[in-house]
N, C-alpha and C positions, 0 to 999 in steps of 0.2 A: 504494500498501499505505499502509497505517496501521503507522509504526514505534514500537517500544516499548523504549525502555532500561533495562534492570534492571542493579541491583548485586547480584552473587549471592557469599553468604559461603563462603567455601571454600578452603582450603590446596590442594587440585590442580587442576588445569585440567579433570584426565578427569572430577574430580565435579561441577566449574562445566558441563560440556559437557554432561554425562547432565542436570542438574538444568535446563539451558537447554531441553533438547529436552523433557524432561517440561512444565515451564511451557506450551509453545509447544503441544502436544497438549490437556494440561488445559483452558487454555484459549480454545480453538478446540473441537474436535470431542470431546474429554473420551470418549473409545471407547478398546480397546485396538487395536493395530496388527490390521488388516487385519478387523477389525468391518463399515466400510463403505467397501471400495478408492474406490468413484467419490468420495464424498465426502469421505473423507481428501485425497484425489489435488487436490482442489481447496482445500480448507480449514485444512486444518492450517496451524497458524503456521510460518513455516521462520526459524531462528536461521541470521540474516546473518553475524555475527560477533562472537568474544569473544575479550576482549582484556584483561589481567592492571590493575585501578583503581588499586589501592591493596597493601599485603602483605596474603595472606587473604584477597582479593578481587576478584572477575571483573565486568567490563561486557560484560553479554551484549544486543546486538540484534536483535528478536524483530519478524516482520514480517507481519501478519496480512493477510488480504481484507477490502478497508471492507463486504461485506456482511455483514458475522460481525454488522456495528452498526445496520446501515441507518439510519436516521436518529434511532433511539432513544437518548435520555443515559444512562438506564437502563443499558441492554443495553451501551453505552460503559463504563460504570464497572465491569459486571460483566467484560466482557473485559480491562482493562487489568489489575484487583487483584481479582478474584473467589476459586475456590476456592484462585486460588495464595497469598491474604492468610493462609490455614492452615500455610502451610508457615514455616519458620523461618528467616530469612537471605534474605526477598528484599524489594528496594525499588526502586520507580519513581522514576526520576531523569529521565526526559524522553520526550515524545512528540512523533511530527512524523506531520501530518495530509496527507491529500490534499488540493487542492481541493475535488476532489467529494465527500466526507464532511462536512466544511464546508460546503458547501452544503447541506448538509440538516441541522443543528444548528441548534438557536436562537439561538446567538449574543445579545449585549446588542441590545435592540431600540432604546432611545437611547444607550446610552457616553455617553461623556465630552460630546462634541460636546452631545448630548440631553441631560446633566445642568447644562451649563452653559447652555444655552439658557433651559430652563425657571427658572434660579435667576436669569437676567439677569444672568450673571458669564464676559462672554468671555474672560480673558486669566488674571485673578488664582486663584491657590487657594482651594476651595468649604471649607466650614466646617459641619458636621456635629453637633451635641450630643443628649442625649440626657434623656427625661423620666424618671426612675428616684427613687427605688427600688419593687418590687414593696410590696406591702400599704400603700400610698399610696391615701387614697380620690382618688375620680376629680377633685373640684374641686381638689384640691390639685396634681394630675396639668397639667388644664387650666391654672392658674395658674403653674405653671410654663411650659408650654406658650406660652402668654401673653409671659412676660415672657423667653424666648429670643428669641421672633418681635421682640416690641418692639427688641429691642438690635441686629436684623439679620443672626439665624443664617440659613444657606442651607436647611438640613432641621434638623426637631426630629424623631426618630423615640421611637418608644417604647423602652423597654430591652427587652432578647432577651429575657428571663424575664417580663414584662409581658403576662399572655395575655387567660384571662377570670375573673381569680377576684374573690372577692364583692367587696371595696373599688371595682373598678373593670371593671366586665362589659365585655365588648366593645363591645356597639352603643353604649352609652351613651358608653365612654369616646370610641371615634371620633369619633362628634358632636360632643362635647363641647369635644374639643381641637383638633379644625379648625375648630369656631367660635371659640375663641379667639385661634388663630393667624390666619383670614380678619380678625376683628375688629383685630390688631395691627400687620395689612399695611393696612389702611383708614386708621387712625391715623396710620402713619410713611410711608405709601408703599412699602410695603417687598416684597417676594415669596417670603418664607418659606414653606418647604413642608414639611407636615406628612407621616410615615409610620409609621403605626400597623404594630405586629405582628401579621402574620396566621397565624403557623404556631398547628398546633392540628391536632384529628380532619382527617381528609383528607373524610369527609363533610360537613365545616363549612365548606371552601374555598371552595366557590362563593358561599354565602351570606356569608360573610365579605367577599369581592371585592366582592359586591353592596352590601354597606355601605359600603364603603369608597368604592367609585363614588360613589352618593347623598350620601356626605357630603362629595364634591369632591375629596378626595384625589388626586394625583395619583402616587403611587408608595407601596412597602411595604417594611418590613423580613419578612425571611424566614429562619427557619433553617433554612435550605438542604440540610445533611444529615440532618437528624432527620425533618424534613417529605417528604422525599423529592427528591431534584437532579432531577426532571423537573417539579415546581413553577413553575422559574422560568418555561421554558415557556408553563406556563397563566396565569400572573402576566402575562407581556408579552404573551401575546395578546388580553389584556385592555385594553391600550392604558398599562398601568402600570409604572412603573420599579421595578426590582427589586433592591434592596440585599440584599445576601446576609450573615448571619451565619457567624463560622468555627467557631461552639459543637461540639462532639463533634470536632472535625477534626485535636485533638493524639492520638487512639488513633494515627494513622495515621505521627506523626512520629519514631519512634522511631530510633536512628542506621542501625542496619544493617537494619531493617524497615520495610516500608511505602510511603507516596508520600511523597515530596519536597514539603516547604512551597510552593515557587513554582509547582511542576507541579499541585498541589490545589487550590490558592487562585486561582493566576495563570494559570493556564491551564483546566483543567476547569470551574470553577466559572465563568469566563470564558464557554467554549463552551456551558456548560448555558444562559446566560441570562442570567449575573447583570449589571448594569449598573455596580455597584458593589461591591466588596467588602472587608467588615473583613477585619483580620489584627490581631494583637496587636502592639503595635510594640514596636522595641529600648530598652530601658531603661526600661519601662513595670512593671506589675506580672509578669509573665513575664518574667523576667529571665533565661530561657536563650534568650531571641530576639536574635538578632545583626544590626548593621545591615546585615552582608550580605543574611543572609539576605531580610531586607524588600525591601533596593533588587533582588534577585531577582525575588522575586512582582511589584515595580513594572514591571519589564523586560517579564515577559511577560502582564502586564494589558494595557501599552501597544503592545506588536511588532507589525509586521504579522502578519496572520493570515490570508492569502486573503483571502474576502469578511466576514471576522468583525472587525466594529467592536471599539476598543481600549475597553476596560472602565476603570472609575475606583478606582485603591487608594484605600482607607480606613484608613490606620493609628489605632488607638484603644488600648484597653487599657491607660492610665495617659499620654495625651498630657498634659503640664503645659503650661498656656496661657501660662506665662512664657517657655518655649522653644518656641515657636512660629518663632520667626527660623530657628534651627538647621534644624530639620524641613524647613523650606520650602527651606533651602541644599542641604539631602540628597538632599530626594525631587523637588523642582522644581513646579511651579506646576500641574501635570497632576495634582494630587492632592485629595481632599477629607481636611480634619484633623477626626477624631471625637474630641472633648473633651467632657469629663461631670465626672469627681469632681473635677476640679480647679476648675470652677467653682460646684459645688456647695457646695464648703467655705467660699467666699467670704459675707463678711454679704450683700451687694449681688450677687446673682446679675446682676441685666441689666446690671450696670456691669460687674462682669468678664467679662459674654460682650459686651460692646459694644467693651470695649479689645481681644479679639481679634477683632472683626470691623475694628475701626479697623486693626490690625497686616495683616492680608490685605492688605486696601483698598491699602494701598503698594505692594504687587506687582502693579498692574494696575486693569483695570475688572472 
């Protein structure tokens, strides 16, 4: 069975029990009792447990038949938090998969080990940076990529809002930025990868991935929620690594409603097929995020999960280059640190990037 744990707001146990029964039916068959007896007997979610979680909140465990999902990631999200997202005071805080269902979901095609192999880094933390901001001419973005690669960054990605704007059209940007990174690698003997941002109209995704492959890129950045969560499967099936951006995910993270950050970014993005998952780091621009939240995401991305490969945590959103040793101590070596703004503020971007590279190399090969 696929088991979901919800936290339900409400003072009285009877209200929590009624809400749990409603959720179990609404998220599965979505018909009044007695409408389709044979189907209901097989597929209505089963409330297995209700217990106090905190004052005026209840923890409810509901089990669903895996056949409600099949192998469809979009339907998985719909089952977890579809219609009941319209109810107040409902929050998903845990998910437990049967191995039979995990085997049908994409999961990371490369994961931590594959990212390490591509970057030639067997044990040390990985380092990602971003070419930005949106509005720069393609030549400037390509020069940024060249300098980051010259300094030895593992991955240089497009910023998540650099799409197909006039100053840097997608096809030209991918070609020129990949050429810049390849040129830097030839000059230094490095193995920097360039990950272009491919999110956009669904009708153009195949053409964009064709462009990426022709250019020789090994992976891409995708805004997984606005693009559609099953995009990771499509990208992975092309043999490309998937770096998932968390844009829009904050709509799920209310204190008493939505999906817990570690469940959404740590488990659901992973089973959807992300090899690396970007999240906003504690102490960065988004000050409400705590160290404990970030560590919980890390644990879910790396934890054993049936046949699903571990995915790489990618803390960003304000990681300061000067504090890299502290964050390595907190998160460990199986982490990719996304550092952008604190490098771009420096008068010599290449030198600032090289200092981070040298720091991370002290933690292993």
